[in-house]
N, C-alpha and C positions, 0 to 999 in steps of 0.2 A: 606830673600829677597829672591834670586835666586833660595829655593826650593819653594817657592810661586810662583814667575814667570813659573818654570816648570812645577807644578801645574795648573796655568792654561791652559799653550799652549798645557799639555796632555787631560785637559779638553775638548780644542777647538778638536784638533785632533779626539777624540772621536766624536764630534757633526759633523765634516766634514765625518768622517768616518760614520756615521747612516744617513746624509741626502743619501749620495751615494750608501751604500747597499741599503734603502729604491727606491732610484731613479733604480737602477739596477734590484732589484726585480720588481717591476709594471712594467719596460720596458720589461724584458723577460714577466711576466704574459702577457702585451698589443703584442706582436707578438705570444706567444702561443695561447692565448687565440682566435685571431685574426686569425691562422692558423686551429684551432678547429671549430673556429665559419664559415669561410669558408666552411669545409667540411660539415657541419652540414647542413646548408643553400642548400647547391649543392645537397646534398640524399635530402632534403626535397621538392625541385623545381624539381628532377628529375622524382615525382610521379606525378605533375602537369603537363597538357597541357600549349601550350603557349611559349614553351622554344626558339620558333623564329619567327619572323612574316613575311608576305607576303608582296611582293612589285610588283602590278599589274598596269592597268590602266585602268581605267573606260571613260566611257562618250559615244562620239558617235559610232555607233554599223557600223562595218565594219568587214570582216574578222579576220583581225589581232588586232581589236580594244583596246585588253590589251597586248599587245605585243611590246615590246622595241626588239631595234637592238642588236643584240648579242655582239657586242663591247662594249656594257655599263658595261658588266662583269668588264672589265678593268679600266672603268670609278670608278664605286663603291670601287673598290680593293683601288683604289688609292686618292678616294678622300672620302672615309670613314673612317677614322683610329678606330673608336667606335666599327667597327665590326670584331667580331670574326675570324667569317668563312662566306662565301656567297658560294650559289648553283642559278646554272640555271637550267632553264627547258624548254621545250618545252609544248604548249598546247596538243601536241600529236594529231594521229590520231583520228578519229571517229571510234568509234566501234560500230558493228551491232548484233543487239539483234533480230531475227528474230524466229518464231517457230522451223522451219526448219532450220536456220544458225545462228550461232555466233563467231563472230570474234571480240578477245577482242581492246579494246583500247591500243593503243603502244604508249608511252610516253618516250622521248628524254632528258636525264638527264644529269648530271655533275657526276664523280663517287663519288662525296664528298656530293651530295642529299641524301643519305641515312643516313650518319652520322650527319647533320646539321639539318635536321628534325629529328632526334632521331627513326629511324626505323630498327626492327632488324629482326635478318633472322631467320628463323625455321629451314630449313634444307640448306646447302650449305654455300655459300657465297656471298657479292656484288662485281662488277667488278671492275677493278681499274683503276688508272689513265693512265696504262703505256696499258693496252687495250684498254680504252675509245681513248689514243693520238694513236696508231696504227691502230685504226678503226678496232676493233675485231668485230665481229657478236656476241656476249654474251649478254644475259638478264637476269632480275630479275623478277620471277615471284611475283604476290601477292596473298595473302593466299587464296581467295577463288578457284582462274584458277586451284592449284594444286589439292585441295580437290575436284573439280568437276571430276576429273582427264583429263583435256582437255591440261594441260600442264604437263612434266614431271620433274623434275630435273634432270640434265644429262643427258637429252634426246636433239634434236632437235625440236623446233619448226618453223613449215613454216608458214609464215603472210602472205596471201592472199592479203591482202591493199598495203603492202610494196614489197611484192615481192621477200622476202628475210627469209635465215632460219637462227634462232639464237639458239646459243648454250645457253640451259638454265642454269645456273651456281649455281643459289640457288632461293627461297622462301622466302618473308618477313614473318612474324610474323602476327596474324590476327589486325588488327588496328579497333579501338573500334570508328567506325564513327558514327554518328548520321543518317546520311540518310539512307532512308529505300531500295534504290537501290546498299548500299553499292560499290558504284563507285570505291575507294580507293584499295578496294579491288581485283578488277579485271582487275588489271592495268598490260602492260608488260611492265619492265624498259627497255630501252638500251641505249647505249653511246650517246650524244649528238653529236659525230664528226659524227654518221652516218646520222644527219637528214637533208633530201635535200627535200625541199618541193615539187620541181617542178619532180623529178623524182618518187616521192610517188604516186602526183596527178593522173599522166601517168599511173604508174600503179594501180593504184586503178580504174581509168575509167575503162580500160578494164576489172578490175574482177567487178565490177559492172555493167558494158553492159550485160557481159554475165550471169547474176545473174538475170537479169531483173530486176533492182533496178535505181533507177535515180540517173542521175550523179552529182555528185557536188566534190568540192572542198574538200579534209580531212585533208590536211596538212598546215598551214600558217606560213609563215617566222615569225621569231622574239622568243623569252624569256622572262619570268617572273622570278623571284628572289625569295630565299627565304635565309634570311639574321639572322645570331646569334649573338646579338650585345655580345661585353664584360661584365664580371659580371658591374652590377652598373650603365649599359652606355647605359641604352633603350633609353631614349628620346634623348638623343644625339646622338645615331645613326639614329632613326627615322628625325631627325634637319638635318643632316649631307645627308642622302638619297635623303629628300625633295631638298636640295641646290644644291648636285648634278646632280639629273633629271631634274633639273628645267624647262628645255626646253622643257618638255616633257606635261608642265600644259596650257594649252591654252585655246581656249574656246570652244574647243569641245573634252578635252581630262583631265582628272585628276589622277595625284599621288596616287594611292590607297593603303594603307598600313593596315593589319588588323590582328590583335590576333585573338586564339581560346582561351584566358583565361587571367584574367589581374594579374594571381602569378606570372609571369615572371615580370612586372613592381614592385608590391610590391616588392617583392625579389630582382632585384636590388637598389629600395630604402632602404628596412630596411638594406640592407648588405650596399649599399654606406655611408650612414649616422652613422652607427653603429661601423662599423668598421674604419671609417673616427674618430668618436668620440671616440674610442680606443686611436690611437693613438696620438688626441689630448689632452686625457687625461694622457697618459705617456708623452706626453712633457713637459706638466703644471708641473706635478711632478718633472722634470728632471731640465726643469729652474727654479723654486724655491729652489732645489738643490744647481743647480749651484750657485745662486745671494748667499746664504747663505755662500758657498762653498767659492768664493770669499770675502765676511764681514771677515768670521771668518779667510781667511789666510791675508788679511790686519791688523786683530788683531795682529795674529801669527806675521807680519812685524815688528810692531809698538813694541810687546814687547820684541822682538829681536835687536832693535835697538844698544844697546851696544856690540850686539856680533859683529855686522855686520859692526860696525864702526870700533872693534879692527881689525877684519880681511881686512879693506881698509887700517887699516890704515901700516899694514904690508904686503901689497902689492895686495891683492885680487884685480882683475879687475872689472870695474862694470858688465860686463857680464859674470865673473865667480859668481857674485851673484846672478844675475837672473837666470842663467841655476840653480844654488842649487835649487832656490824656485822653480821652474819649475819642476827640477828632485822630487823634494818633492810634487808638484802636482797631477805627472802623478804617484808617488808611490801611495801615498793615493787615489788615484782613482782606482787603479788597484787590492789594496787591497780591496776597497769598493766593487769593483765590486764581486769578490771572496766573501766577506762577503752574499753581494745580493743574486748571485747565489747559496749559499749554504741554504739561507734563502726559495728562490723560490721553492727549489727543497722539501725541510722539510717539509716548507706548500702547497707544491701545490695538498695533498690530501684532506685536511681542505677547499682548496678554492673549490674545483675540487665538494665536496659534500655539500658544503655550498648553493651555486649558480647554482649548477647543469651545469657546463659550463666546457666544457673539454679542456686542456690547454695542448698541444702539447710542451714542451721544447725541442724541436731539435736542434741540432746544429748549423742549419738555424737560426732560432727563438734566439739562444745564441749571434750564430756572430751578428748579426742585432742588438742587443739592446748594445753589445761592440760598434760595429764600429760607432754608434748615441752619445755614452756618454761619448769615450774617446775624442774625436776630441775636442766636446762643452768642457770638463772640462781645457783643455790645453788653451784654448780661456780666460777660467774663472781663470786661475793662470797669464795671462801675464799682466794683471794691477797690482797685487800685485807685481810681477817680477819687473816692470818697478820703482815703487815706493821705493822697495830697493834698486836696483842700484844705486837710486840717492840720496841715505841716504848720509849726510856730515859726516864724519869720525870725523872730530873733532870735531862736535856740536854732533853727537850722543855717543860721551864718555862723553862729560859734561852734559851733561843733561839726563843721563844714560838711564832709560825709562819713562822720561819725554817729551811730544814735547814744543817746542817752543810757546810761548802766541800766536805768530803772525800766526800760521800756526794750532792752535788746532780746530780752528772754523771751519777748512775747512775737515781736514780730521774729523771731526765730521758729516760735510756735506754731505762727499762722502758715508759715514760708513751708515747714515740715507738716503740717497738716495736710495743705494742699499735693505737697509733693506723694504725701500717702493715698490720698483721694485720688490721684493721676494715674498710681500704680492698682490701686483698687479698682478701677475705672479699666484698665485696662487687660486686669487678672479677670474680671469680669467678662469682659468681650471674649477672652480667650475660653474661659471657661464656660460660656454659655455657646459658643458657636460649636465648640466640640459637642458638649451634650447635647445641643440639637443633631449633629449629625448621627451619633449614639443610638438617641432615641429615635429621630426616624428610620433608621437603619432597623430597630429593633421593629418599629409599627411595621414597616413596610415587610420584614420578614414575619410578622406574626401573621398581616393579610395572605401571604404567599404558603406558611404554614396551614393555616386552617381550610385552605381551600385546596391543597396538594399542587404545591411547587413544581412535582414529577410527573405529572399525569398528562395524559393525550387524552383526546375524545375525539370516537369515531361516530359518524354521523352520516345518514345518506342526504343528499342535496335533495330540493325541494323538485317537484315536479311541474315546472312551470312549462318547459317544453311543451308539454301532453294537450294544452290548450284548455278551454272550458266550457261550459254548456253544451248545448245540440253539436259541438263539433269535435270528433273525439280523434279527428287525426291532428298527427303532431305539428306544432308551430317551427317553423324553423326560423332560427336566426342566422344576424352575419356573424361569424366566426367559431359557428358551433360544429363540432366532430359529428362523426358518425356512433361515436361510444354515447352520447347525449339522447339517441333512441332507445339506449339497452334498459332494459329492466333494471332496479333498486335491488340491491345484495338483499335478501332476508336475513335477516341480525336476530337469530333466534339464540337461547341461553347459553347455549351449546357455543357456540361458535367465538366467544370471550374466550374460556378459558383454552378452546383449541389457537384463539391467535395468539395468545400469552405465549403459549411454548414456542410458535411458530417462529415468532419474533422474538423472544428473549426477554419478554419484560417480566419485571419483578411478580408482580399480579394483576389481576383482569376484575372488573367488574360488568355485569349489566344490565340495566334498567331502561325501565319505560313510565313516562308520566302521563296519567289520565286525569280526565275530571268527571269525577261521579259525586256519589250522596252517601251518608252514613247514618244511621240510625238506630236508637237502642230498640231491642225486640218490643215493648211495652209502651212505647212513648209514639207520637205521630209528629214529634218535631224532627224536620230533617235538615242535617248541616251538609253545604257542600264544602266538597274537601277534592285536594289532589289525591289520588291513590296512584304510589309510586311501589310499580312489582318493580324488584331490584335482587340481587345475588347476594348473599350474606356479606362477601369482602365488600361491599359497597358501604357499608357504615367505616370501616375504618377506612378506604380511602376518601372518604369527603371527611374526615375526623370528627363523626360524632359520635357524643357519648349519650350513655345509657342514664337515666336519673333513677330508674326503679326496672325490675326487672331484665330482661336481656335483649337483645337483638336478634335479628332473623338467624336459624343454621339450616346448614344441606339438608339434614332430615326433615324439616320443614316443608321441603317441598311438594307440591300437591295437597296440604292439610290448612285448612282454613285459622289461621295464625295471623296475630295483625301486631303490627309496633305503631304508637301514635307519637306525632307530634305533642309537645312540651302544652302548648295551647289550647290546642285541638283537645287534649284531655279533659283541661280545667274547664273548656266550654260544655264538652258533655256531662263529665262525671262530678264537676266541682272539686271539691277539696278530696272527697271520696279517693282510695286508691282503686283502682280501675286495674290492674293487672288481675287477671281469669277471670276478667267477665266479657260479656259478650256482647257483640254490636252488629247490623245485617250493614254492609258494603252493597251498594247500587242492586241489591236482591235481597229475598229474606234468608238467603244462607247465613247462617250464625259466624262470625268469625269471633274465634279468642283472645284477647289482647293478653299479648306475654312482656309486653314492655312498653316503655314511656322516657322517650328522648330529653336530653336533657336543654334548656334554654340556649337560645342563638346568644353565642358570644357577642358582650357590649363590641363594638365596632367592628363586626365580620358581617357581611352580607352573602345569602345565599345565592348564585347566579342563575337558576332557573326556577324551580317552585320553591315554596318558603315553608323550612324544615317542620316550623311553628303549628303549621295547618294542614299539613300531609299525613297520610297515613301509609304506610309501608305494610306490602302482604308479599310473599316468596311469586318467583316469577309464574310455575304452573299451577298456581292455586288461583290467578286470571281464570283457568279455565272453568272452574265450579261456579262463577259467575257470568251469567250469559250474556252482559249486556258489556264484559269486561273482555270476556272470548271471541266476541267478535272481532275484536279490535287488538288480539295479541300479536305483537311483535311488532304495530303500527307505532311508525314513529321512535322506534326502541334504539338505544346509544350504546355504547360500548366507553369502558374508562381502563387504559391502562396504563400504571405505575412503572416507571423507569428504574433501573438498580441501583441502588447508590452510587455516585460517581459518575451516570451515564448521563449525560444531558438530555433531554428531550424531544431538542431536534431531532438527533440521530436515531431515538425510537420513532419520530414521526416519520421520517423518511424510510428506515423500513419493513414500518406498518404499509406505506402508500406501494413500496416495490413489491410486497407480498401480494397485495390486492390485486393488481397489475397481473402478477404473475399465475396466480393462481385461480381467479375469478374475473378472466378475460371477458366472459357472455355476458356480464353484469357490468353495471354504470359503477366508478369506482367512489367508494364513499368520501367524505370530505372525513382526511386526518391534519388535525393541529393540535398545538399544544390547548391544555385546557386554559392556561391563563396567557392569550394573548396579551400582545401591549404591556403588560407590566413591567417586564424584564425592561425595555428602554426609560420606563420612567425611575429606575432603581438607577440606570446608567446617567441618565441627568441627575442622580441626585449626588453620586458619584463625583462628575465633574465640579457641582457646588462646594465638595468637601473642599478642595483642590484651593476654592477663591475662599472659602473659610480660613485656611491655611495660611494663604497669603496675608491675609487684614491679618490675623493673629500673628503674625511676626511683625508686621507694622507697629500693632497696636505697641509689642512686645518694645520695638525701638524707639517711639513714642515717648513709652512711659520711661525708657532709660535716658531720653535727652529731660525729662526732667528731673529725673534723679543725677543728673551731669550737673545739672542749672545748681539746682542746691547744692550739691557738694565741692563745686567750686567758688560757690560763695561763702561756704562753710571754711575752706581753704584760708580764701584774703582774710575771714576774721580772726583765724583761729593761725594768723602766721606766725605773731612774736611766740605764741603758746608752740606752736613746732618747734621756733629757733631755742627755744629754753630744753625741751624734750630731747632737740638732738645735742646740744651744750652738755646738758648731764648724762650723755651715752646713750642713748635710745639710736637702733641700728635704723637705716633706709624700710627695711622690712617691718619694723616695729611700725613706722609711722605708716605703711601703706595695708598692714596688718587693721589698725585702728582705726584709717576711713572707710575700709571697705566693711567693715564689723558697722560702723555706722551709715553707709550705704544697703547694708542687710536691715539694718535696723529700721529701716524706712519702709524696704520694700515688702517685710516676711507681713507684716500687721496688714499692707494692702492686699497682699496675696491672700490671707485668711479671710479679710472684709467680701472682696471678692467673690471670694467659694462660697460662702454663708450669703450674700447676697444672689448669688447667681441661682441658688438653688428654688428660691420662690420664681423667679423670671422662667425657669424650666418647668416647675411646675404649670405655670399658667399658660406658656406653651403647649403644653402637652399634659393635659391632664388624666391622659388615660390609659399612657405608659408608665408603668411604677419605676422610680428610680432605686435598683436595687444597690446590694453596698459594694456586687462589682462596676457597676459603672461611678459609684462616688467615689470610690478609690482611686478609679481611672480621672476623673476629674480632680481631687484631690492634686494627685502628680503633678499634672498640667498645672495648673495650680501653682505649687511650689518650684515647679519648673517656671514659669513664666517669672515670678516674683526673683527667685535666682539669675536669673538671665540680665532681666534689668539693672538689676545690682552691678552684676560682673560689668554688664559695658556702659552703666551710667557712673559706677563709682571707680574704675581701673583708671582712667586718665588722671581725674583730682589727686586720687592717691599717689598716684606716680606722681605728681606733677608737687606735691606736698614732700615727698620724700626726697626729692631730688631740691628742694631749696636750701643751699646752701645756709647756715647757722650765720655765721658774721653777716652774710648781706640784708639778712631778716633783721638782726639788732642794728644797722647803719641805717636801713632803711627808716 
């Protein structure tokens, strides 16, 4: 009998070690994959635009209409914890670009402006915070200024507009801008601490008078910001910015947050949910292992009642018994961790090859895993330690390995509750992992759908190669081709439809964005806006919806009609219905409002202009406004939509080939998918789904171990009952069905509890994506399947063992 008890104790120890080894291995993988996944995502997003967002003001047109007080820099730092870094910049002095005179624009920036925006140097360096603090006259030149020879790195440049000499310490690499005027590459950047608008305007006035140029202020007080959010906290940072600067939101001004690409938001979404899901998956496996270990330790304590009773009889204190159980728990934990880490290192190569995901088992990730497992296991051993310390020595010796009848059901109920808890945790882990996969996929799909997942953008490259200032001759660059000197292709509205027919696109839209102003006919209040001239199909391509009235029609071309963004309409007309009313756009020409757009959906970002504060007009209606007519087709773009089932990549290649064949005398436009880099994010999410699947299988397996342990204990306890049933005619099948139903009785309540517990967890992880009935149905199927699998795997062997026990042997024992 003693050898049997030792053999069973050894089996339970093996099961505890197996649970802990599996949990240790998966936790090491979780932290290792999380680090590798984070590095992969960072490398992916570093190739994409939109790493930061810009914060300025839009609204009433004044000299400093889009500038904050410089003191707000401290406000944002204190009240926006989701921001990783914040840079401030002035709008800078206005440059002069005349046939016989060129003065670059000066932009005053903080020293971290370049790192926040991701601007790299081509020569030299950027200025430091020390130079900014000491107000040293240093500068960093835009690429085109150096290429034209106007500014040289290492020399001093005298700016007549500010009256200062700046030591140029470096030049920036060429920025891939969309503007044909290449403005960003023609700026001289100097420390913000040198910004003195009053002194600059006085100096500029003298210079302008001397050159017979109309005097005007060239510098305005105040700053705008670039914000780099912490990974995964893009939307949180935006909301905190809105709250921190809410005092600037009034009837005339609104906080304006703009992105240049949606990749950063999708990056944050994928990383937040996938890495969070990995941690949740690992914790679910650990939770199952802990419940199983607690149950197995309780069985161990029960099997050693006689030994514990003898120790108590010869003087062992309760605390000594409890410490011994806790010590065994810690020893088993450390042994399980060692086995798990050995297993992790052994199968890491197979894991990486199978799932295509890097696992970085660094000392840091290992320590994190150990730091999570050890305290949790010590807590798991507390209850068995307390139970062991309360065993009565006299009763334990008298009952040997049996329990008192009055306590039997209590102990069995505790063990059953622990088994149900283990299954519930395992099912919760499986459901949460599958739910994260579904919801993240839906959210990424909603981003793609909101801005057009089948769209291709056609735009002219920048003209940096033409030089700046008083040097009109082209500046050649290494690796440039003869085509670089070709003029850009004029993109008028007719080109969009012709292009769609030529390349077989489903539909096309022409659009052009221009900064301008609007005002009511009888008001002196002027609003700065983005005027978007576009073809009627633009709204459907960009998934814009109309709240009132209608969008532009083909017959509207050349007529003065417009559609307003939701916030712009509210800013100008308030709560009044503005459809049918008139306003002036950039000139006294009255435009009739024919529609108002719906607000931007929550969680969706506009990539270039901001729909909320824009006014949309027909393409040829620009010609009726002198200020707009002079810039007709300047930096215009074309959107193409691929046909259903056609990949955007194929449309990109056909469009490039068409331009090369039909327009050889023009510089080829840039043609690319509208949502560059986002598909790569979705691929990473798909790989993480495989990891979730493996972890789910492991959680079910560990849940099955718990069921196996409790059912084997039941078989031992009810051996006499089994013998009686067999003796009175019960078949082996009847006995197996009895124990399998009992296993299902443990697992199915665990499945229900796990399904119910997973809903608030999923809502907490993804509050913006609704959990639909279809999603809940899928998750319910997964919950039932996980519980049934645990019952089958854990209950089959004990049921077969019970069924195969001969009745005579049971009575003889």
